[in-house]
C-alpha positions as CSV (number, residue, x, y, z in Angstrom):
1,X,7.7,-25.4,16.7
2,X,4.6,-25.5,14.5
3,X,3.8,-22.9,11.9
4,X,0.6,-21.9,13.6
5,X,0.1,-22.6,17.3
6,X,-2.7,-20.3,18.3
7,X,-6.2,-19.8,17.0
8,X,-9.1,-17.9,18.6
9,X,-12.7,-17.6,17.6
10,X,-15.4,-15.4,19.1
11,X,-18.8,-13.9,18.6
12,X,-20.2,-10.7,20.0
13,X,-19.0,-7.2,20.6
14,X,-15.9,-6.5,22.8
15,X,-16.7,-5.6,26.4
16,X,-13.5,-6.0,28.3
17,X,-9.9,-7.1,28.0
18,X,-8.3,-10.0,29.8
19,X,-4.6,-10.7,29.9
20,X,-3.5,-14.3,29.7
21,X,-0.1,-16.0,30.0
22,X,0.9,-19.2,28.1
23,X,4.0,-21.2,28.9
24,X,5.4,-24.4,27.4
25,X,8.2,-26.3,29.2
26,X,9.8,-27.9,26.1
27,X,10.7,-24.8,24.2
28,X,10.8,-22.3,27.1
29,X,8.4,-20.1,25.2
30,X,6.7,-17.3,27.1
31,X,3.7,-15.6,25.6
32,X,2.2,-12.4,26.9
33,X,-1.1,-12.1,25.0
34,X,-4.0,-9.7,25.2
35,X,-7.3,-11.3,24.2
36,X,-10.7,-9.6,23.8
37,X,-13.6,-11.3,25.5
38,X,-17.2,-10.6,24.3
39,X,-20.3,-10.4,26.4
40,X,-23.3,-8.7,24.7
41,X,-26.9,-9.2,24.0
42,X,-26.6,-8.5,20.3
43,X,-24.6,-11.2,18.6
44,X,-22.3,-10.3,15.7
45,X,-19.3,-12.0,14.3
46,X,-16.0,-10.0,14.5
47,X,-12.3,-10.3,14.2
48,X,-11.0,-9.1,17.5
49,X,-8.3,-6.4,17.5
50,X,-5.2,-6.6,19.7
51,X,-1.5,-6.1,19.4
52,X,1.2,-7.1,21.8
53,X,4.7,-8.2,21.7
54,X,5.7,-11.9,22.2
55,X,9.1,-12.6,23.4
56,X,10.5,-16.0,22.4
57,X,13.5,-17.2,24.4
58,X,14.9,-20.2,22.5
59,X,18.5,-21.4,23.3
60,X,19.3,-17.9,24.8
61,X,18.7,-16.3,21.4
62,X,16.1,-13.6,21.7
63,X,13.7,-13.4,18.9
64,X,10.8,-11.0,18.8
65,X,7.5,-11.3,17.0
66,X,4.1,-9.7,17.0
67,X,0.5,-10.7,17.1
68,X,-1.6,-8.2,15.3
69,X,-5.3,-8.6,14.3
70,X,-7.6,-6.2,12.5
71,X,-11.2,-5.5,13.3
72,X,-13.3,-7.0,10.5
73,X,-16.9,-7.9,10.3
74,X,-18.5,-11.2,9.3
75,X,-15.7,-13.5,10.2
76,X,-16.0,-16.3,12.8
77,X,-12.4,-17.5,13.2
78,X,-9.4,-15.4,14.0
79,X,-6.4,-16.1,11.8
80,X,-3.1,-14.9,13.2
81,X,-0.6,-14.0,10.5
82,X,2.6,-14.3,12.6
83,X,5.9,-16.0,12.2
84,X,7.7,-18.1,13.2
85,X,10.2,-15.2,13.1
86,X,13.9,-15.5,12.5
87,X,16.5,-13.3,14.2
88,X,17.0,-10.3,12.0
89,X,20.3,-9.2,10.4
90,X,21.1,-5.5,10.8
91,X,23.7,-3.8,8.5
92,X,24.8,-1.6,11.4
93,X,24.1,-1.5,15.2
94,X,20.6,0.2,15.2
95,X,20.4,3.7,16.7
96,X,16.7,3.1,17.3
97,X,15.0,-0.3,16.9
98,X,11.2,-0.9,16.5
99,X,10.4,-4.6,16.8
100,X,6.7,-3.9,16.5
101,X,6.2,-1.1,14.0
102,X,2.4,-1.1,14.2
103,X,2.5,-0.7,18.0
104,X,5.3,1.8,17.9
105,X,3.9,3.9,15.0
106,X,3.5,7.1,17.1
107,X,6.9,6.6,18.6
108,X,8.4,6.2,15.2
109,X,6.9,9.5,14.2
110,X,8.1,11.4,17.3
111,X,11.6,9.9,17.3
112,X,12.3,10.7,13.7
113,X,10.4,14.0,13.2
114,X,12.4,16.5,11.1
115,X,15.5,14.2,11.2
116,X,17.5,12.9,8.2
117,X,17.9,9.2,8.6
118,X,19.1,6.0,7.1
119,X,16.7,3.2,7.9
120,X,16.3,-0.6,7.3
121,X,13.2,-2.8,7.1
122,X,13.7,-6.5,7.7
123,X,11.2,-9.2,6.9
124,X,11.1,-11.5,9.9
125,X,9.7,-14.4,7.9
126,X,12.1,-14.4,4.9
127,X,15.0,-12.4,6.4
128,X,15.1,-10.1,3.4
129,X,16.2,-6.5,3.9
130,X,15.4,-3.0,2.5
131,X,17.5,0.1,3.0
132,X,16.2,3.6,2.5
133,X,17.0,7.2,3.4
134,X,14.8,10.1,4.3
135,X,15.3,13.9,4.5
136,X,12.4,14.0,7.0
137,X,12.3,10.6,8.8
138,X,8.7,10.8,10.2
139,X,7.1,11.7,6.8
140,X,8.9,9.0,4.9
141,X,8.3,6.3,7.5
142,X,4.6,7.2,7.9
143,X,4.2,6.7,4.2
144,X,4.5,3.0,4.7
145,X,1.1,3.1,6.3
146,X,-0.5,5.2,3.5
147,X,-2.8,3.0,1.3
148,X,-2.1,4.9,-1.9
149,X,1.7,4.4,-1.4
150,X,1.3,0.7,-0.6
151,X,-0.6,0.2,-3.9
152,X,2.6,1.1,-5.8
153,X,4.2,-1.9,-7.6
154,X,7.5,-1.9,-5.8
155,X,9.1,-4.9,-4.0
156,X,9.0,-3.3,-0.5
157,X,5.3,-2.4,-0.7
158,X,4.5,-5.8,-2.2
159,X,6.3,-7.5,0.7
160,X,4.5,-5.4,3.3
161,X,1.1,-6.1,1.7
162,X,1.8,-9.8,1.5
163,X,3.4,-10.4,4.9
164,X,2.0,-7.4,6.9
165,X,4.0,-5.0,8.9
166,X,3.6,-7.2,12.0
167,X,6.1,-9.5,10.3
168,X,8.6,-6.7,9.8
169,X,11.1,-4.9,12.1
170,X,12.4,-1.4,11.6
171,X,15.8,-0.1,12.5
172,X,17.3,3.4,12.2
173,X,20.9,2.7,11.1
174,X,22.0,6.3,11.2
175,X,20.6,9.6,12.5
176,X,22.3,12.2,10.4
177,X,20.9,15.2,12.2
178,X,18.1,17.7,11.8
179,X,16.5,18.0,8.3
180,X,18.2,20.8,6.4
181,X,21.5,20.6,8.2
182,X,23.0,18.3,5.7
183,X,22.8,18.0,1.9
184,X,20.8,15.5,0.0
185,X,24.0,14.3,-1.7
186,X,25.4,13.3,1.7
187,X,22.2,11.5,2.7
188,X,22.3,9.5,-0.6
189,X,26.1,8.8,-0.1
190,X,25.3,7.2,3.3
191,X,22.4,5.2,1.9
192,X,24.7,4.1,-1.0
193,X,27.2,2.7,1.6
194,X,24.5,0.4,3.1
195,X,23.0,-0.6,-0.3
196,X,26.5,-1.7,-1.4
197,X,26.9,-3.6,1.8
198,X,23.5,-5.3,1.3
199,X,24.1,-6.3,-2.4
200,X,27.6,-7.5,-1.8
201,X,27.2,-9.4,1.5
202,X,23.6,-10.5,1.3
203,X,22.6,-10.7,-2.4
204,X,19.9,-13.2,-1.8
205,X,18.2,-11.1,0.9
206,X,17.7,-7.9,-1.1
207,X,14.3,-6.1,-1.4
208,X,15.7,-2.9,-2.9
209,X,14.9,-2.6,-6.6
210,X,18.1,-0.8,-7.5
211,X,21.7,-0.9,-6.6
212,X,21.8,2.9,-6.9
213,X,20.6,5.1,-4.0
214,X,18.0,7.6,-4.9
215,X,16.9,5.8,-8.0
216,X,14.4,3.0,-8.7
217,X,16.0,2.1,-12.1
218,X,19.6,2.5,-11.3
219,X,19.8,5.7,-13.3
220,X,20.4,9.2,-11.9
221,X,19.5,12.3,-13.8
222,X,21.9,15.3,-13.7
223,X,21.1,17.6,-10.8
224,X,20.1,20.4,-13.1
225,X,17.7,18.2,-14.9
226,X,15.3,18.2,-12.0
227,X,15.4,22.0,-11.9
228,X,14.7,22.8,-15.5
229,X,14.1,21.1,-18.9
230,X,14.4,24.2,-21.0
231,X,17.1,25.1,-23.6
232,X,19.7,22.3,-24.1
233,X,18.0,20.0,-21.6
234,X,14.9,19.8,-23.8
235,X,15.2,16.8,-26.2
236,X,13.7,19.0,-29.0
237,X,16.2,21.8,-28.5
238,X,17.9,23.0,-31.7
239,X,15.8,20.7,-33.9
240,X,14.4,22.3,-37.0
241,X,10.7,21.4,-37.6
242,X,9.7,20.6,-41.2
243,X,7.2,22.7,-43.0
244,X,4.8,19.7,-43.2
245,X,5.0,19.3,-39.4
246,X,4.3,23.0,-38.8
247,X,1.3,22.8,-41.1
248,X,-0.1,19.8,-39.2
249,X,0.2,21.7,-35.9
250,X,-1.6,24.8,-37.1
251,X,-4.1,23.2,-39.4
252,X,-7.8,24.1,-38.9
253,X,-9.6,20.8,-38.0
254,X,-13.1,22.2,-37.5
255,X,-16.1,21.6,-39.8
256,X,-15.3,19.8,-43.1
257,X,-11.6,19.8,-42.2
258,X,-12.3,17.3,-39.5
259,X,-11.7,13.7,-40.8
260,X,-14.8,12.5,-39.0
261,X,-17.0,15.3,-40.3
262,X,-20.3,13.9,-41.7
263,X,-19.6,10.3,-40.8
264,X,-22.5,8.5,-39.0
265,X,-21.4,6.7,-35.9
266,X,-22.7,3.1,-35.3
267,X,-25.0,2.3,-32.4
268,X,-22.2,0.4,-30.7
269,X,-19.8,3.4,-31.1
270,X,-22.5,5.7,-29.7
271,X,-23.1,3.4,-26.8
272,X,-19.3,3.4,-25.9
273,X,-19.2,7.2,-26.2
274,X,-22.2,8.0,-24.0
275,X,-21.8,5.0,-21.7
276,X,-25.4,3.6,-21.7
277,X,-26.8,2.1,-18.6
278,X,-29.6,-0.5,-18.9
279,X,-32.1,-0.4,-16.0
280,X,-34.3,-3.3,-14.9
281,X,-36.9,-3.8,-12.2
282,X,-35.3,-6.0,-9.5
283,X,-38.5,-7.9,-8.7
284,X,-39.4,-9.3,-12.1
285,X,-36.3,-8.1,-14.1
286,X,-38.6,-6.2,-16.5
287,X,-36.8,-3.7,-18.7
288,X,-37.3,-0.1,-17.7
289,X,-35.1,1.6,-20.2
290,X,-31.6,2.7,-21.2
291,X,-30.0,6.0,-20.2
292,X,-26.7,7.7,-20.4
293,X,-24.9,7.8,-17.1
294,X,-25.7,11.5,-16.6
295,X,-29.4,11.1,-17.4
296,X,-29.6,7.9,-15.3
297,X,-28.3,9.8,-12.3
298,X,-30.9,12.5,-12.8
299,X,-33.8,10.2,-13.6
300,X,-33.4,7.9,-10.5
301,X,-31.9,10.5,-8.2
302,X,-28.7,8.6,-7.7
303,X,-25.1,9.9,-7.3
304,X,-22.5,9.1,-9.9
305,X,-20.3,7.2,-7.5
306,X,-23.3,5.2,-6.1
307,X,-24.4,4.4,-9.6
308,X,-20.9,3.1,-10.5
309,X,-20.9,1.0,-7.4
310,X,-24.1,-0.8,-8.1
311,X,-23.2,-1.2,-11.8
312,X,-20.1,-3.1,-10.7
313,X,-21.5,-5.2,-7.9
314,X,-24.8,-6.0,-9.7
315,X,-26.9,-5.6,-6.5
316,X,-30.3,-3.9,-6.6
317,X,-30.7,-0.3,-5.5
318,X,-34.0,1.4,-4.9
319,X,-35.7,-1.7,-6.4
320,X,-33.7,-1.5,-9.6
321,X,-30.8,-3.3,-11.3
322,X,-28.3,-1.1,-13.2
323,X,-26.1,-2.7,-15.9
324,X,-23.6,-1.7,-18.6
325,X,-24.8,-4.7,-20.6
326,X,-28.2,-5.6,-21.9
327,X,-29.4,-8.5,-19.8
328,X,-32.3,-9.7,-22.0
């Protein structure tokens, strides 16, 4: 089966949906696909948005995959980032299985709300697996859709960003009960069981960063360390500070006692400190003047965020070009 067997292109705004079925005799592949058709007077180029489950029946082995497209402007060809998908390996018979996490997002939230769980993500392209635990299942699982969380530099988030969640399946391996009914230590012990299983039986299919449950570096702090770092838990506890050190801490650094007192700063240093903005006329690129960021915002009645935006992209705003560097 080819890597990519379907491509769609369209122009216009979506008006109605039409369901289509595709069947091939050779591979006994049945596709149930929702496509968006466009009929409008005002033409614009869009990625069409749809999600549905495709059921591949190949040699009696059921393999699930997903078509998922995002609505994006100014594109004229739909690129479908799907499989082909492999049959996932589960470390335990799933209590709950979500073959299409994007489609089942609300169900994932309701099924696992206020429940302590052990869960597994499986990459349907590479077959790699990630095991995690959660005190509150819905909160933890929803975090995999949070942009700020996905920006963290961890293997599981990098995998999801690269392949997309439409190329992942989610399984709940154990439902440990209502949140608060069991201890965190027990949750971590059950997670550790599956992590050991993963690292021992499938060492080349591991996404987890650490072999230790509850830690990203394989190191666990003492329980009391998370509660308080006072007295003996403080690394400076019991150390005698030298007289010279104490003098440095209490020394008056104002006026002539400041090591920079009376020193004249260079133009380049001042420019770095006050963050000068050079302003030009966008029509003839004539130089208007240089301003600090605060004065520039006031002078041209422009917000700080907007100013930063047009400094970065270099595009004209209100007939002016704003730059951190002197253009001529």
